Structures are given as structure tokens and as C-alpha cells.
N, C-alpha and C positions, 0 to 999 in steps of 0.2 A: 770378796772384800768385805771386811766388817770393821765398824768403828764403835768403840765403847765410850760412853760419857753422856751426861744429861745435855739436852739440846740447847738449854739456856746458859750454859757455860761459855764464856768468851772464847776459851781455847778450843772447845769442841766446835763452836760456830766456825772458826777458821777452817777446820778440816772439812766439815760438811759443805760449807760454801765453796771451797776449792773443788771438792769432788763434783758438786753440781755444775760448776763452771766448765768442768771437763767432760760432763755427761757420763760420769761413772755410776755404775749400779752398785750401791753401797747398802749393806745391811747395817742398820743402826740399833745398837743395844743401849738403852738408857742405863746409866750407872752413876753413882755418886749423889751427894745431896740427899734429897728426899727418897731417892731410890736405894741408897746404901750400896753395899756390895764391894766397896773398895778394899776391905780387909779379907775378902774371901781368898782362900789359898790359890784357887785357880787363876784369879785375876792377879794376885801378887806374883805368881810365877811369870806372868806376861810382863807386868810392870811392877817391879819391886818397890817403886816409890809410892804406890798406892794412890796415884793421881790420874786425872783424865786430861786429854783423851789417850786412847791406845788404838793402834791400827793393826789389823792382820790382813796381809795381802799374800795369799799363797803361803809359802814357808817363811815369809818375813813378818816379824812382829816389831813394831816401832812405836816409841813414845816420844814425847816433846812435840808440841803442836807445830812449831816452826819447822822442825825437822820433817814432820809428816807432810806439811804443805810443800816443802822443797822436793821431797821424794815424789809426791803425786805429780808435781809439775814436771820434774825431770823424766819420770817414767811414762807419763800419759799426756803431757802438755808442752813438750819441747817446742819452742818457737811461739808459744801462746802465753800461758801463765808463767812459764819458765823460759826466760830469754836465752837464745842460743849464743848470743854475743857475750863474752865474759865481762866486758866493761858494763854493758847494760844490766847484766845479772848482778854484778857487784853493787850497782846503784840500788837495785831492788833489795838485795840482802841488807844493805845499810839501813833502809827504812824499816824492814822487818825487825831487825835487832834494836833499833832506836825505840820503836813502839813498845817492845817487850822488855826493855831494860830501863831506859831513861824515863818513860812515862808510867809504867805499870804500877809502881809503888804509890805514886801520887794519885793515880786513878783509883786504886783500891781505897785509899784514905777518903777520897771524895765519894765514890760510888757506894761503898758498903755503909757508910754513915748516912748518905742521902736516901738510899733505897731500902736497906735491910735493917736499919735501926729505928727505934721509936724516938720521940722527942726526949724521953727519959733516959734512954740508953745511948744516945748519940754522943760521940766525941766531937763537939762543934769545932774545937780548935784544930783537930786533925782534918776535919772536913774542909775547913776554910784554908788550911795550909795546902792541902792537895789541890783544891780549886785554884788557888793562886798560882801554884806551880804549873798546872795544866794550861792556864791562860797564857803564861809566859812561853812555855815550850811549844804549844800548838802554833804560835806565831812563826816558829821555825819551819814547820810544814807549810804554813800559808805562804811564806816567802818562796819556798821551792815550787809551789804550785802556781805561782805567778808566771812562770816561764814554761810550764809543761802541764798537760791535762791530768796526768796521773803521777803518783810517786814513783811508779815503775818506768815512767818515761812518756812516750807518745801514746802508748797503749796500756790498757789495764794489765796488771800482772801480780805476781805474788807479793811484791812490795807494798801493794795497797791493802792486802788482806788483814794484817794485824791491826793497823790503825782504823781500817774500815769497821772492824768489829767493835772497837772502843768508841767510835764516833756516833753510833746510833743512839745510845743513851745520852751522850753529851749534847747532841742536837735536839733530842726529843724531850728531855726533862726541862722544866721551866726555870732553870737558873739563868741569871743574867750572864751573857757571854760577850767577850770582846768582839769587835767587828773584824772578822777574818774572812773577807769575801771570796778569796781563792779556795780556802778550805771548804767553805760552805758550798761553792759551786761544784767542787770535787765530790762532796757528800751527795749532792743531788744527782750527779752523774752515776754514782754507785747505786742510788735508790731506783734508778731506771733499769737496773739489771735484775731479771727475774730470780736468779740464784741468790742475790743479796736480799731481796724482799722475802724470799722463802725461808732462808736460813738465819738471817741476822735481824730482820725487822719483825721480831716476835715480842711477846709479852716480856717486859723488863722486870726481872726478879732478882 
């Protein structure tokens, strides 16, 4: 099994974290960003979008991070990362897609300006707009976590992975955050997991 993509990419983190949770032996090939290589013909043949991550597992080549996480869970973690009960699995699917659609645009506005831009190049209005939206929407997750320990339900699962990857910078950067105690407790539960510390809690770039 091989995964292409730079390890500090949020979407690559999802895949590597999931693989570690499942104890999978994965060869990791850095690609994209400072490593380049996204336009190489060999890679474009695997992923015509020229994005990361990309997974090869035997004769299967798969791109899109959430699809890869779902595949790894179904193939290697049924009943663990990937719930066997369709209703529980649908709940996890909901949170995966929510984090990757509802949140990610605002998250990029905040994160890219906060971390990757200088004071001179920063779009402060976009950063503040993204921050405001995140504060509002993360209250939705906080409310859900008031009645269950994980977004996936009673146990950790794939529904926790996308937001878990976004949450590390959110909690570790020194921005003023609203008081969301259930979300913060959930984050600390994730931080106790060795795979999360190894794959997600790395240098923020």
C-alpha cells in the first residue's frame, strides 16, 4: 500500500492517521507543495486532478481523501473505524462531509491568512470572515458532542477524522476561541491517541 502527498496536508493527514489507527503498513511518498511532482505524467495518470492524496492498494488507485478513509475503514477496519451498522455509519458520513464542505472554505480563509501569509500579504477581512464562520459552525459540533463522546458515536470512527485534522491548528494557534467545552474535551480525547499525535499533531505549515 502506498500513499502520495506531503504529510502536512490536511487531506493527507486524514489518510495517514486512518491507516495508523488500523495498523496498516503504508509506504508514504511526499508529493506536492515544496516537493513538487503533481504535474508529472506518472502521477497525473493516477490522479488526473493533480491533487493529493492518492492511494494505491494492489490494483486499486483511489483519490479524494474522504473516499480513501472510507475505503480503508471498510476494507481493513469494519466494525472499528467503519461502523457495521448502516445508521451509525450514516452518522459518521454526515460529519465527514460536513467538515469537508460546510467548514473547509471558511477554514482556508482563516488558516491560509493566519499561517501562510505575512502581515503585508494577509487578507484580514477574509481571515476574520472565516474565523467568524468557524466560531458559529463549530458550535454545531459542540452541541452534538454534548450527548456523545465522538462524532462517530460512542466510539472513535471515521466521522471524527476530517474535523480532527482541522481541529489541531484551531486549538493550538493563539486566536481567541469561543467556549465550546464539549468540542475541546473531544479534541483532548483525540490527542490521547498515538496515531493522532503521530500524524496530525506535527508542525503547522
